[in-house]
N, C-alpha and C positions, 0 to 999 in steps of 0.2 A: 263778934256776934252781931248779926243783923238785928235791927229793931223791929218791934211789932208793927210800927208804922210802915217801914219799907216792905215787909212781907205783905201787909194789907194792900199797899199800892201795887205790888207785883201781881197779887191775885186779882185785884180790880182790873188791871191792865189785861190780864189773860182772859177773864170772863167778858170784859167789854169788847175784846176782839171778836167775839161771836156776834156782836151787833145788838146787844140788849143792855138795858140799864141794870146795874148791879147795886145791891144794898147789903149792909151788914144786918144780921137778924136784929129786929127791934128798932131799926133806924130807917124804916121805909118812908119815903117822902109822901106827903098827902097828895102831891101832884104826880105821883108815879104813873107812867104810861105802861099799859100791858102790851105784850108780855114782859116780865122782868125776872131777874134771878136774885135770890137771897142766899147769902152764905154766912156760916159761922165756923170758927176754927179755934183751936188752942195752939199756941206756939210752944213746942216741946224743945228739949235740948238739941243742940246741933247734931245732925245725923240720926235722930230718933224719929220714927214714924209718928205722924200726927194725923188726925182726921179732920177733913173738911166736910161739913154737912151742908147741903143746900136744897133749895126748892126752886123749881121753875114754875111760875104762876102765870095764868092767863084767865081773863074774864070772858068766858065763852061757854057755849053749850056743847062744844065739840072738844075732844082731846087732841085734835089734829095738830095744833100749834105746839103744845107742850111736848108731844111725841116727836115732832120735827126737831125741836130744839134739843131734846134728849139725844136724838140721832146725830145731830151736829156735834154735841159734846163727846159722844162715843167716837165719832170719826176723828176728832182732834186728839183725844187722849189715846185711843187704841190700846196698845199694851203698855203705854207709858210715854211721857213727854218731859223733856228737860227744858225749863225756861229760865232765862237770865233774870236776876233780881234787878229792880229799878235802880238800886244803888251801885250796881255793877261789881258787887263784892262776892258774888257766888251764884248759885243756881237753886232752883226748886225742882224736884222730881215729883211729878204727879202721876199716879196710876189709879186704876179703877179699884174702888172698895167693894165690899160685898154686904148687901146687894148694891150693885152700881146704880141702877135706876129702879125706883119703886113707885108705880102709879098709886095715887091716893084718890079715894072717892071724893066727890064734890065737897069742898070746904068753903063755907061762907059764899056760895055762888061762884067759886073759882075752880078751875081745873088745875091740879097740882101734881107734879112728879117730884119726888124726893130723890136726891143722889148722894152718894158717898164717894169721896176721893181720898186716897192716902197721899200725904205730902211728906217729903223729906228734904231738908236743906243741906247743902254741901258746897264746897269750894270747887 
């Protein structure tokens, strides 16, 4: 069974590949540069679907950047994507949750899009 740490590293690697800083929910750096992505997830039993919930945040008056990043995420995941875990012991399969992307009205002067991704681990 892969560890929570290795799954987290794998998810960070995946989201960092989009070119943005990634933080676990509640652990956002004071020096975070916008735009950035926040994720939270629960590690379920092997082969069981689990939910990754995330936010794309930007400090802007326009939704252009959060919408562009949402489009990038959609383009990468499409109907599902298999990614190798950083410990090379298996894979994660990521697919769109429902709703996949949900725009949220201005929060604390930020533009935010929420997203949901279903994750399953396998060998």
